[in-house]
C-alpha positions as CSV (number, residue, x, y, z in Angstrom):
1,M,30.7,75.5,103.2
2,L,33.2,72.7,102.4
3,P,36.8,73.1,101.1
4,A,36.9,72.6,97.3
5,E,39.2,69.6,97.9
6,T,37.3,67.3,100.2
7,W,36.1,63.7,100.3
8,P,32.7,62.8,98.8
9,L,31.6,61.6,102.2
10,H,31.7,65.2,103.4
11,R,29.3,66.3,100.6
12,G,27.1,63.4,101.4
13,L,26.8,64.4,105.1
14,I,25.7,67.8,104.1
15,D,23.0,66.2,101.9
16,I,21.9,63.8,104.7
17,V,21.3,66.5,107.2
18,G,19.4,68.6,104.6
19,L,21.6,71.6,104.5
20,P,21.6,73.6,101.3
21,T,24.6,73.2,99.1
22,Q,26.8,76.2,98.9
23,K,29.8,77.1,96.8
24,P,32.9,75.5,98.1
25,Y,35.7,77.6,99.6
26,R,39.1,77.6,98.1
27,W,41.8,75.7,100.0
28,F,44.5,74.3,97.8
29,H,46.7,76.3,95.4
30,P,47.7,73.8,92.8
31,E,50.6,75.9,91.3
32,D,52.6,76.1,94.5
33,K,51.0,73.0,96.2
34,N,50.2,75.0,99.3
35,L,47.2,76.6,101.1
36,D,45.3,79.2,99.0
37,F,45.1,81.4,102.1
38,H,44.1,84.6,100.2
39,G,41.4,82.7,98.3
40,M,40.1,80.9,101.4
41,C,39.8,84.2,103.3
42,E,38.0,85.8,100.4
43,D,35.5,83.0,100.2
44,L,34.9,82.7,104.0
45,H,34.4,86.5,104.3
46,A,31.8,86.3,101.4
47,A,29.9,83.5,103.1
48,K,26.3,84.1,104.0
49,D,25.4,84.7,107.6
50,N,24.8,81.5,109.6
51,S,26.8,79.4,107.1
52,M,28.2,76.1,108.3
53,I,31.9,75.8,107.5
54,L,33.8,72.6,107.6
55,L,37.5,73.1,108.6
56,H,40.0,70.4,108.9
57,V,42.1,71.7,111.8
58,C,45.1,69.7,110.9
59,A,46.3,67.2,108.3
60,H,43.7,68.4,105.7
61,N,42.4,65.4,103.9
62,P,43.0,64.9,101.0
63,T,45.6,67.6,100.3
64,G,47.7,67.4,103.5
65,V,48.0,71.2,103.4
66,D,47.5,73.0,106.7
67,P,47.5,76.7,107.7
68,T,50.6,77.9,109.5
69,P,50.1,78.9,113.2
70,E,50.2,82.5,112.1
71,Q,47.4,81.9,109.5
72,W,45.2,80.2,112.1
């Protein structure tokens, strides 16, 4: 799974290694310009077993939005 807001390169890498495309997980909340923590948690909890999940551990690119230490 990739965050909904990510670079095309990340989607291309998934295709190159032959992994099935999955629904992206929510990351950015456009109204408050912050992490959609609730949406992200819902999407990750709903992921199929053995899913690959790409997490930007800091300086999420392209949004620049990071989880707080408490959210991590």
